[in-house]
C-alpha positions in Angstrom: -92.1 87.5 72.3 -95.5 85.8 72.0 -96.4 83.1 69.8 -98.4 85.9 67.7 -95.6 88.0 67.6 -93.7 85.2 66.4 -95.9 84.2 63.6 -96.0 87.8 61.8 -92.4 87.9 62.3 -91.9 84.5 60.8 -94.4 84.3 58.3 -94.6 88.2 57.4 -98.3 88.2 57.9 -98.7 91.3 60.1 -102.5 91.5 60.4 -102.8 88.0 62.1 -105.3 88.2 64.9 -103.6 87.3 68.0 -106.8 85.3 69.2 -106.7 82.9 65.7 -103.6 82.6 66.1 -103.8 81.2 69.6 -106.6 78.8 68.4 -104.2 77.6 65.3 -101.3 77.0 67.8 -103.7 74.8 70.0 -104.0 72.8 67.0 -100.3 71.7 66.5 -98.9 68.7 68.1 -96.6 69.0 71.5 -93.7 69.0 70.0 -94.3 71.4 67.3 -96.0 73.4 70.1 -92.9 73.1 72.6 -90.4 74.0 69.6 -92.5 77.6 68.9 -92.7 78.4 72.3 -88.9 78.1 72.7 -88.1 79.9 69.3 -90.4 82.6 70.8 -88.3 82.8 74.0 -85.3 83.2 71.7 -83.6 79.7 71.4 -82.2 79.1 68.0 -83.3 75.6 66.2 -80.2 74.1 67.6 -80.9 74.9 71.2 -84.7 74.0 70.6 -82.9 70.8 69.4 -80.7 69.8 72.3 -84.0 70.9 75.1 -86.4 68.5 73.3 -83.4 65.9 72.7 -83.5 66.1 69.0 -81.3 66.8 66.3 -80.7 70.3 64.8 -82.5 69.6 61.7 -85.5 67.7 63.5 -86.2 70.9 65.4 -86.1 73.2 62.2 -88.8 71.0 60.6 -90.8 71.3 63.8 -90.6 74.9 64.1 -91.3 75.0 60.0 -94.0 72.8 59.6 -95.8 74.0 62.6 -95.6 77.6 61.7 -97.1 76.1 58.0 -99.9 74.6 60.0 -100.8 77.4 61.4 -100.8 79.4 58.3 -103.1 77.1 56.5 -105.6 76.7 59.7 -105.6 81.0 59.8 -106.2 81.6 56.2 -107.8 78.4 55.2 -105.6 77.2 52.8 -106.5 73.9 50.8 -104.2 70.8 51.7 -102.6 68.9 48.8 -101.1 65.3 48.4 -97.9 64.8 47.2 -99.0 64.5 44.0 -100.6 68.1 44.0 -104.0 67.2 44.1 -106.7 68.3 46.3 -107.2 65.9 49.4 -111.2 65.7 50.5 
């Protein structure tokens, strides 16, 4: 599975252009990108954690944060602070 296919499957964003997804993926942290690449190969988050030497929870967090970061970049969603205020 490609990163674009994984992104579409995990986010439900069926219309995401593969080039846009690839551009968003290039801006991820190395750990996030590794986690997504392993997930695209079919590994579970538990197996991703073992491969990266992190806990299952940390691996799941990497995948979740990577997909959220890509969605923000693809759709240009604003970033909010934890206070709920729009960042400048």
